C-alpha positions in Angstrom: 25.2 29.3 -17.5 27.6 26.1 -16.6 25.5 23.0 -17.3 25.9 20.1 -14.5 27.3 16.5 -15.3 25.2 13.5 -13.1 28.1 13.0 -10.8 28.2 17.0 -9.7 24.8 16.5 -9.6 25.0 14.0 -7.2 27.2 15.6 -4.9 24.7 18.9 -4.6 21.9 16.6 -3.7 23.8 15.0 -0.4 26.1 18.3 -0.2 29.0 17.6 -0.6 30.0 20.1 -3.7 32.2 22.7 -2.9 30.9 26.6 -1.8 30.9 27.9 -5.2 28.7 25.7 -7.1 25.9 25.3 -3.8 25.8 29.2 -4.2 25.4 28.8 -7.8 22.6 27.1 -7.9 20.7 29.8 -5.0 21.9 32.8 -7.6 20.6 30.4 -10.3 24.1 30.4 -12.1 24.1 26.8 -12.5 21.7 25.1 -15.3 19.4 22.6 -13.6 16.3 21.2 -14.2 13.2 23.0 -12.1 12.6 19.5 -10.2 16.8 19.4 -9.4 16.1 22.9 -8.1 14.0 23.0 -6.3 15.0 19.5 -4.5 18.6 20.6 -4.5 18.0 24.3 -2.4 15.8 22.3 -0.1 19.2 20.5 1.0 20.9 24.0 1.0 18.9 25.2 3.2 20.3 23.2 6.1 23.5 23.5 4.9 26.0 24.7 7.4 27.3 27.2 5.9 25.3 30.0 7.3 25.4 32.0 3.8 24.7 29.3 1.4 21.6 28.2 4.0 20.2 31.7 4.1 20.7 32.1 0.0 18.9 28.8 -0.5 16.1 29.6 2.1 15.3 33.1 0.0 15.7 31.2 -3.3 12.9 28.9 -2.6 10.3 31.1 -1.6 10.7 31.9 -5.6 10.1 28.3 -6.8 7.1 27.2 -8.4 4.9 24.8 -6.3 5.0 22.3 -9.8 8.4 22.0 -9.4 8.3 20.8 -5.6 5.2 18.5 -6.9 7.1 16.7 -9.5 10.5 16.3 -7.2 8.1 14.5 -4.9 7.0 12.2 -7.1 10.1 10.9 -8.0 11.1 7.5 -6.3 14.8 8.8 -5.1 13.5 12.2 -3.5 15.4 13.0 -0.3 14.3 13.0 3.3 15.4 17.5 3.3 12.4 17.5 0.6 10.2 15.7 2.1 10.7 18.6 5.8 10.4 21.5 3.5 7.6 20.3 1.7 5.9 19.8 5.2 6.6 22.5 6.8 6.1 24.9 4.2 3.8 23.4 1.4 1.4 21.6 2.7 -1.5 24.0 2.1 -0.3 24.7 -1.8 -2.2 22.4 -4.4 -0.7 18.8 -5.2 1.9 18.7 -2.2 0.6 16.3 -0.3 -1.1 14.3 -2.2 2.4 13.6 -4.3 4.0 12.9 -1.0 1.3 10.5 0.1 1.4 9.1 -3.4 5.3 8.3 -3.2 5.7 4.8 -1.3 9.5 6.1 0.3 8.0 9.1 1.9 8.4 8.3 5.6 5.7 8.5 8.2 6.8 11.4 9.9 7.3 13.5 6.9 3.1 13.1 6.4 2.0 13.9 9.9 1.9 17.1 9.4 0.7 17.4 5.9 -2.2 15.1 6.8 -5.1 17.9 7.5 -4.4 19.4 4.1 -5.0 16.0 2.4 -7.7 16.0 0.1 -10.7 13.0 0.1 -8.6 10.9 -2.2 -4.8 11.5 -0.3 -6.7 10.7 2.7 -8.1 6.8 0.8 -5.2 6.4 -0.7 -3.4 6.7 2.8 -5.1 4.4 4.5 -5.0 1.8 1.8 -1.2 2.1 2.7 -1.2 -0.1 6.0 2.4 -0.5 6.5 3.1 3.5 6.6 0.1 4.0 9.0 0.4 0.6 11.0 3.9 1.6 11.7 3.3 5.0 12.9 0.9 6.0 15.5 1.6 9.3 15.2 0.2 9.6 11.8 -2.8 7.5 12.5 -3.5 9.7 15.4 -3.3 12.9 12.8 -5.2 10.8 10.5 -8.1 10.4 12.9 -8.2 14.0 13.2 -9.3 15.2 9.7 -12.2 15.9 8.7 -12.1 14.2 5.6 -12.1 10.3 7.1 -15.1 8.5 6.7 -16.7 6.5 9.6 -15.2 3.1 7.9 -12.3 4.6 8.0 -11.9 5.7 11.6 -13.1 1.9 13.0 -10.1 1.2 10.3 -7.9 3.2 12.8 -9.2 2.3 16.2 -9.0 -1.3 14.9 -5.0 -0.5 14.2 -3.9 1.3 17.2 -6.9 1.0 19.2 -7.1 -2.0 22.3 -8.3 -4.5 19.4 -9.9 -7.5 19.4 -8.2 -10.1 21.8 -6.7 -12.7 19.6 -8.7 -15.8 19.0 -5.4 -17.9 20.1 -7.7 -21.3 19.2 -8.3 -20.3 15.4 -4.4 -19.0 15.5 -3.5 -22.3 16.3 -5.2 -23.9 13.9 -4.2 -21.1 10.9 -0.6 -21.9 12.0 -1.3 -25.6 12.1 -2.1 -25.3 8.1 0.5 -22.7 7.3 3.9 -24.6 9.4 4.6 -28.0 9.1 7.4 -28.5 11.7 6.1 -28.4 15.7 8.2 -26.5 17.1 8.5 -23.6 14.3 5.0 -23.7 14.4 5.1 -23.7 18.7 7.7 -20.4 18.2 5.1 -18.6 15.4 1.8 -18.8 17.6 4.0 -17.2 20.7 5.1 -14.8 18.8 1.8 -13.8 16.9 -0.1 -14.3 20.3 2.2 -11.0 22.1 1.9 -8.9 18.6 -0.2 -5.7 19.0 -2.9 -5.6 16.0 -0.5 -2.8 14.5 2.9 -5.0 14.8 1.0 -8.1 12.9 -0.2 -5.8 10.1 3.8 -4.9 9.9 4.3 -8.8 10.0 1.9 -9.1 7.8 3.4 -7.0 5.5 7.1 -7.9 5.9 7.1 -11.4 7.4 7.7 -15.0 5.4 5.0 -16.9 3.7 4.3 -19.1 7.0 3.5 -15.5 8.3 0.9 -14.6 5.8 -0.8 -18.2 5.8 -1.9 -17.7 9.0 -2.5 -14.1 9.4 -4.9 -14.4 6.5 -7.3 -16.3 9.0 -6.5 -13.3 12.1 -9.6 -11.9 13.5 -8.8 -8.7 12.8 -10.1 -7.1 8.8 -7.0 -4.9 9.0 -4.3 -7.6 9.7 -6.2 -9.8 6.6 -6.1 -6.6 4.5 -2.1 -6.2 5.1 -1.2 -10.0 4.2 -2.9 -8.8 0.6 -0.7 -5.6 0.6 2.8 -7.8 1.4 4.9 -6.9 -1.4 6.2 -10.3 -0.8 3.1 -11.9 -1.6 3.4 -14.5 -4.4 0.7 -15.5 -7.3 1.1 -19.3 -5.8 -0.4 -17.8 -2.4 -3.0 -15.4 -3.6 -4.5 -18.7 -6.0 -4.2 -20.7 -2.2 -6.3 -18.0 -0.6 -9.1 -18.0 -3.5 -9.7 -21.4 -2.8 -9.8 -21.6 0.7 -13.4 -21.6 2.6 -12.2 -20.7 5.9 -11.7 -17.1 4.8 -14.4 -14.7 5.3 -16.5 -13.7 2.5 -15.4 -9.5 2.9 -11.7 -11.2 2.3 -12.2 -13.2 -0.7 -14.6 -10.0 -1.8 -11.1 -8.4 -1.8 -9.1 -10.5 -3.4 -11.6 -10.6 -6.6 -11.9 -7.1 -6.5 -8.0 -6.5 -6.7 -7.3 -6.1 -10.7 -3.5 -8.1 -10.3 -4.6 -11.0 -8.7 -7.9 -11.2 -11.1 -5.3 -11.6 -13.9 -4.5 -14.5 -12.4 -6.6 -16.9 -14.2 -6.4 -19.9 -11.5 -7.0 -17.6 -8.7 -10.7 -16.4 -10.8 -11.2 -20.3 -11.1 -10.5 -20.5 -7.5 -13.0 -18.1 -6.2 -16.0 -19.2 -8.7 -15.7 -22.6 -7.3 -15.5 -21.4 -3.6 -18.6 -21.9 -2.1 -17.9 -19.0 0.2 -17.0 -16.3 -2.4 -19.9 -13.9 -2.4 -22.4 -14.7 -5.6 -22.1 -11.4 -7.0 -18.5 -12.0 -7.2 -19.2 -15.2 -8.9 -21.7 -14.3 -11.3 -19.3 -11.2 -12.6 -16.4 -13.7 -13.4 -18.8 -16.5 -14.6 -17.3 -15.2 -18.4 -13.7 -15.3 -17.4 -13.8 -19.3 -17.7 -12.9 -21.7 -20.6 -14.9 -24.3 -21.6 -13.3 -27.3 -19.5 -13.5 -25.4 -15.8 -17.2 -24.2 -16.8 -18.2 -27.1 -17.6 -16.7 -28.7 -14.2 -18.8 -25.6 -12.4 -22.3 -27.1 -13.6 -21.7 -30.4 -11.5 -20.2 -28.7 -9.1 -22.5 -29.4 -5.7 -20.6 -27.1 -3.4 -21.6 -23.6 -5.7 -25.1 -22.2 -5.5 -27.6 -23.5 -7.5 -28.0 -19.6 -9.2 -24.2 -20.2 -10.2 -24.5 -23.3 -11.4 -27.8 -22.9 -13.3 -26.0 -19.7 -14.7 -23.0 -21.4 -15.7 -25.1 -23.9 -17.6 -27.0 -21.0 -19.6 -23.6 -20.1 -20.2 -22.4 -23.2 -22.1 -25.5 -23.6 -24.2 -25.2 -20.0 -25.4 -21.2 -20.8 -26.1 -22.4 -24.1 -28.0 -24.8 -22.2 -30.1 -22.7 -19.9 -30.7 -20.5 -22.3 -32.1 -22.5 -24.2 -34.3 
């Protein structure tokens, strides 16, 4: 059986190989890993050569589902694989969840798969605001899912429904804090005022720091969540958000609930010293504070008395343990 070089493998994956090699894959005459074979057959099923296409379609029927699941999880999985899986394998165990977990799987491939998603798959997809906000069709398919919770339905309505009118006064105030240049600030405000909720979510995910610093104070919770999901979000921005008293307790709780954010000591310290952070959150994080910050907290009159008292007790306990 012929072993294929990486170059030949890439040619096959993109349909560039000669007919003989394509037919070898279809007939099992080429040495391939199961996931590679599944993906390449999905590509060859759409080949312009009718014989290759026919043989590939026949061969696909005998491939184990596990091979497709493995292939779908790979970062550089091809659109042809997503399309085949969505059309033919959505009801097979693990297939839809693998598509959701792959950030590169486009919304158009997920639409027909949504009705087969597990509850965990639905939850994972609902947390992917980028894909859901970009595709009304995907949001519509999600709304039809029996696995959707009432809270998730509300989020979808906020995202693609008429939504609440944007609070232009709050928007202007937030923009003033985010952008010092007057002309650029006016441009930002005018741009945001014309956007739908879904467009603001996209801007929060993909825009610059001034967009995130403004939209973190948007009156729509979905937009706020999108800011925290932005791949361009910096540690310094999260640190600043954690200390902002203008944010809702809900968004501060979301920051505290993010494991990656909690690894940043400054974020934790700012949350604890922020009077708007829910008390149960600050009490839980209190033991993380170092001695200097703990001492300062005991005299911080802006935080709840319960937090100051607990901080004082912790300080005394630590002092006694050092004796």
